[in-house]
N, C-alpha and C positions, 0 to 999 in steps of 0.2 A: 809098611814103612805109612804113616800115616800126614798128612798134610794139611797144615792148615793157613790161614791168608789172615795177616792180622790188617788193619787201616783202622786211620781214623777220622768217623764221618764227626763232619761238621754241624749241621742238618738236622730235624728229622725226615725219614724216610717218605713223610707222607702220611696220610690220615688212614687207618686200616680199622673198621668195623674186627670187634675180638667176634673170635670163632669166625668167620668169613670166609668163604671155599671161595669165593672168588674176587681176583685183583688184588690181593694184600701185598704188602709193599714187598718193592725188589732191590738187593742192589744190585747195582751193574754186573754185567755177566759173566762172568769167565769163559764159556764153552762148556762147562760141566756142571752137573749136578752137583745140589750144594743145600745143606743148611746154615743159616749165619742168626746167630747168634749176638747180642750188645749188652756192653755194665750198664745202658740205663733206658729205663722205660719207653717206649713208642721208641722202639727203633734207636734211638741215641746213642752216642757217646763211642767208644771203641768196640767196633766186630772183628766178631772169631767167627772167621766163616770151617769149614768142616766137610772135608768131600769124599772122605772113606773113616771106616768104622776107626774112633778113637779110645782109648781104652784110658786114657790120662790126658787133662786139656794143661798139663802141665802149667805154666804162670797163667793161664785163665782161667783156671781150675777157683769151680765156686766166684764166678766173676757174672752170667749171667742175668739181666734183669728184665729182658727182652727177645723172644726167637721169632723167625718168620723160615718157611720147608718149603724148597726152591726146587725141589729134586723131585723125579717120580715113584719116589717110593717113600713109605713111614720109617721114621728115624724114634728111637726111645730113648729119651736122657737121662741119666744115669746122679743118682744123689753121687755114688762114690765109687774111684776106679774100677778097672775092670771088673764093667755093666753088671754094678749088686748098688744094694740097698732100694730104698728110694725109688722110684721110675712110676714117667708119663710118655708116652705116644706122640708122634705130631704127624698127620697124613699130610702128604701131599700139596701145598696150597694153604695150607694150614697157619695160624699164625694167633702168636699172645703178645698181648701190652703189656702186661705186667706177670711176672712172675708169682711176684711177691701177693699178685690175690690172695681173700683168703679162703678159697676154693680151692689151691695148691700147696701158698706156702713153698714155692719151689724156689724165689730171689737168692740167685748168688750159694746153687744148691752145687749145679751142677758141673759135674769134672767127667763123667763117660760121657760116650757118645755111638750107639749105635744102628745103621742103615740096615730097615727092614728090608725079605724080599719082596714085598705088595707092594700097595697102598694101603691093606689092611691094616689096621696095628691089632689083628686074634686078640689074643689074651693078657694083652698088655692096657694097661687102664688110660686113656683117651685124656687128652689135656678137655675133649670136645663129646661131648656127644658118647652116642657104642664107636668099638671102635671099628 
């Protein structure tokens, strides 16, 4: 069973340097590891909290414009449902302020998300640097 938590964020989560491994914006703690995607750039707008593998984000599919990994493992974010098509890996503590950046062109594209078993991206292409 997949677990998604949706809320509205009234203000920005704070400034975060793109790709910074130290001190990314953190949503309120919910007691379990999680990935947070936001409908708008710079951690603004409605947020989508994902706590386990999700093969289809339902109503939040193709809505994310920024993301932060508050989990202890890397996550792979996919363009299509059922973990298919283009994908990028985000390591623990990393964030992406603007998924529409020319390096990725991944704005409003994420449809499924899969946590890995470690902090390493392995063979999956990472948003920042090497896997």
